[in-house]
C-alpha positions in Angstrom: 24.6 -3.6 22.1 22.2 -4.5 24.8 18.9 -2.6 25.1 16.1 -3.6 27.4 12.9 -3.0 25.5 9.8 -2.5 27.7 6.8 -4.8 27.3 4.0 -3.6 25.1 6.3 -0.9 23.6 6.2 -0.1 19.9 8.9 0.9 17.5 8.9 2.5 14.2 11.3 3.6 11.4 10.5 7.1 9.8 10.9 7.8 6.2 14.5 9.0 6.9 15.3 5.7 8.4 15.5 7.0 12.0 14.1 4.5 14.5 12.0 5.7 17.5 10.8 3.5 20.4 7.5 4.5 22.3 5.9 3.7 25.6 5.5 0.3 27.2 5.3 -1.2 30.7 7.9 -2.0 33.3 6.5 -5.1 34.9 8.7 -5.2 38.0 7.8 -1.7 38.8 4.1 -1.8 37.7 4.8 1.5 35.7 3.4 2.4 32.3 5.6 4.7 30.3 5.3 8.0 28.6 8.9 7.6 27.3 10.1 8.0 23.7 13.6 7.2 22.6 15.4 7.8 19.3 17.9 5.1 18.3 21.5 6.3 17.8 22.8 3.9 15.1 26.4 5.1 15.5 26.7 4.4 19.3 23.9 1.7 19.5 22.1 3.5 22.2 18.6 4.8 22.8 18.5 8.6 23.5 15.6 10.0 25.4 13.5 12.6 23.6 10.4 14.5 24.7 7.8 12.5 26.8 4.4 11.7 25.5 1.3 13.3 27.2 -0.1 10.0 28.3 1.4 6.6 28.9 1.0 4.3 26.0 1.2 0.5 26.0 -0.1 -2.0 23.6 -0.8 1.0 21.2 -0.5 1.3 17.4 1.9 3.5 15.6 2.5 4.9 12.2 4.4 7.7 10.5 3.8 10.3 7.8 6.5 12.5 6.7 8.1 14.0 9.9 5.3 13.0 12.2 4.7 9.9 14.2 1.2 9.0 15.3 0.6 6.9 18.4 -3.1 5.5 18.7 -4.7 4.0 21.8 -3.4 2.7 25.0 -3.9 -0.1 27.6 -3.1 1.1 31.1 -4.2 -0.5 34.3 -6.4 -3.2 32.7 -8.4 -0.6 30.9 -8.3 0.6 27.2 -8.3 4.2 26.3 -8.7 6.1 23.0 -5.9 8.6 23.6 -4.0 9.7 20.4 -0.9 11.8 20.0 1.3 13.1 17.2 5.1 13.7 17.5 6.9 16.2 15.4 10.4 14.7 14.9 11.9 18.0 13.9 10.6 20.1 16.8 10.8 17.2 19.4 7.3 18.0 20.5 4.3 15.7 21.3 0.7 17.0 20.8 -2.6 15.5 21.8 -4.9 14.9 18.9 -8.7 13.8 18.9 -9.5 10.5 20.7 -10.7 7.5 18.9 -14.5 7.2 18.8 -14.2 3.6 20.0 -11.2 3.1 22.3 -9.1 0.2 21.3 -5.5 -1.2 21.4 -3.6 -3.5 19.1 -5.3 -2.1 16.0 -4.1 -2.5 12.4 -3.1 1.0 11.6 -2.4 2.4 8.1 -1.6 5.8 6.6 -3.5 6.6 3.4 -2.3 9.1 0.8 -0.6 11.1 3.5 -4.0 12.7 4.5 -5.6 10.0 6.4 -5.0 7.2 9.0 -7.2 4.1 8.9 -7.7 2.0 12.1 -8.9 -1.5 11.8 -10.1 -4.0 14.5 -8.2 -4.3 17.8 -9.5 -5.1 21.3 -11.8 -3.0 23.5 -10.8 -5.1 26.6 -8.9 -8.4 27.2 -11.7 -10.6 25.9 -13.2 -8.7 23.0 -11.8 -8.1 19.5 -14.1 -5.9 17.4 -14.6 -5.2 13.7 -14.7 -1.5 14.2 -13.1 0.7 11.4 -12.3 4.3 11.9 -10.5 6.9 9.8 -8.6 9.9 11.0 -8.6 13.1 8.9 -5.3 14.8 9.7 -6.4 18.2 8.4 -9.6 18.2 10.4 -8.2 16.4 13.5 -11.3 14.2 13.4 -12.0 10.5 13.7 -15.0 9.0 11.8 -16.3 5.5 12.4 -17.2 3.7 9.3 -20.3 1.7 10.2 -21.2 -1.8 8.9 -23.9 -0.6 6.6 -21.4 1.6 4.9 -18.6 -1.1 4.7 -19.2 -4.7 3.6 -17.4 -6.6 6.4 -19.0 -10.0 5.7 -15.9 -11.6 4.4 -13.5 -10.0 6.9 -12.2 -11.6 10.1 -10.9 -8.6 12.3 -7.9 -9.1 14.4 -5.7 -8.0 17.4 -2.0 -7.2 16.7 -2.4 -7.5 13.0 -1.0 -5.0 10.4 -2.2 -2.9 7.7 -0.5 -1.1 4.7 -1.5 0.7 1.6 -0.5 -1.3 -1.4 -2.3 0.5 -4.3 -4.0 3.9 -4.9 -7.2 2.5 -3.4 -6.3 -0.7 -1.5 -5.2 -1.4 2.0 -3.9 -5.0 2.9 -4.8 -6.3 6.3 -3.0 -9.4 7.7 -2.3 -11.6 10.7 -2.9 -11.0 14.4 -5.2 -12.7 16.8 -8.5 -13.7 15.1 -11.7 -12.4 16.5 -13.3 -15.7 15.7 -11.0 -18.2 17.3 -8.9 -15.9 19.5 -5.9 -17.7 18.3 -3.1 -16.3 16.0 -4.1 -16.7 12.5 -2.9 -16.4 8.9 -5.8 -14.2 7.5 -5.1 -11.8 4.8 -7.6 -9.3 3.5 -7.8 -6.3 1.2 -10.0 -3.1 2.0 -11.0 -1.2 -1.1 -11.4 2.4 0.0 -13.5 3.4 -3.0 -15.8 0.4 -3.1 -15.9 0.2 0.8 -15.5 -3.6 0.7 -13.1 -6.0 2.4 -12.2 -9.2 0.6 -10.0 -12.2 1.4 -6.8 -12.4 -0.5 -4.6 -15.3 0.2 -3.0 -16.1 3.5 0.2 -15.7 5.4 2.5 -18.8 5.0 2.7 -19.0 8.9 0.2 -17.6 11.3 1.6 -14.7 13.0 1.0 -11.5 15.1 3.0 -8.3 14.8 4.2 -5.4 16.9 6.1 -3.3 14.4 5.0 -1.4 11.3 5.8 -3.0 7.9 8.2 -1.6 5.4 8.1 -1.6 1.5 11.1 -2.1 -0.7 11.0 -2.6 -4.4 7.4 -3.6 -4.6 7.7 -6.0 -1.7 6.2 -5.6 1.8 8.2 -6.8 4.7 6.8 -7.5 8.2 8.8 -8.6 11.1 6.8 -11.2 12.9 6.4 -12.3 16.5 7.5 -15.8 15.2 10.9 -16.9 13.6 10.2 -15.2 10.2 10.3 -12.0 8.3 7.1 -12.1 6.3 7.4 -11.0 2.7 4.5 -10.0 0.3 5.2 -9.6 -3.3 2.6 -6.8 -4.1 2.4 -7.3 -8.0 2.2 -11.1 -7.7 0.0 -11.0 -4.5 2.1 -13.8 -3.0 3.3 -14.4 0.6 6.6 -15.9 1.5 8.7 -16.1 4.7 12.5 -15.6 5.3 14.0 -17.0 8.5 15.1 -14.2 10.8 18.6 -16.0 11.1 19.1 -15.4 7.5 17.5 -11.9 7.0 19.4 -9.4 4.7 17.2 -6.4 4.1 17.3 -5.2 0.5 18.7 -1.7 -0.3 15.9 1.0 -1.1 
């Protein structure tokens, strides 16, 4: 199998295990893509499905039930807050509310199947921000959580980091390019949704940025890094480890 994956595209596996590839940039043509593909595991090919409404590159992506959410885009050296949702059963894309603060490379996380949290990201090629927004799916509305409402004093926001709900009230944030040093770092933090606080919790074994959403199997979170490792987080033990990609065998769900 040989598939040319566009620059700045993003892929995701839905709850049924189906893999989708969205957007990206074809450098030699200077074209930003609206394309969306579904991976055919039997034949090892990408099948074109419905186009997105806007081109999306360097965006963030998450899935809830039968829907895929795409957030933000970087097109022509500019950042936009365009957001869309894809109904995998109807093969239809629909525009939803724009982010309050347009960003790309955010740490995106679904929460209790009703909300989507969006952490950090960049507003241009030189600025990584500590903005936090939450999207209410039922209301189709984004709300920014300002600093007075959230204690961000112990948090280092990032670009191309990841986020995932790990308990009823907690979201883990990890990796990416640090807003402080502008280098890839090993930061790991936990956002308590009830207390509205972010606290440091350990660190990645190896500093890393990420492009694809994490998966959870048997109380372990797995994140495929932009390095040579699959990063593993044992949720009950709150401990990070790494598995070389050359020896990866994904556990059965």
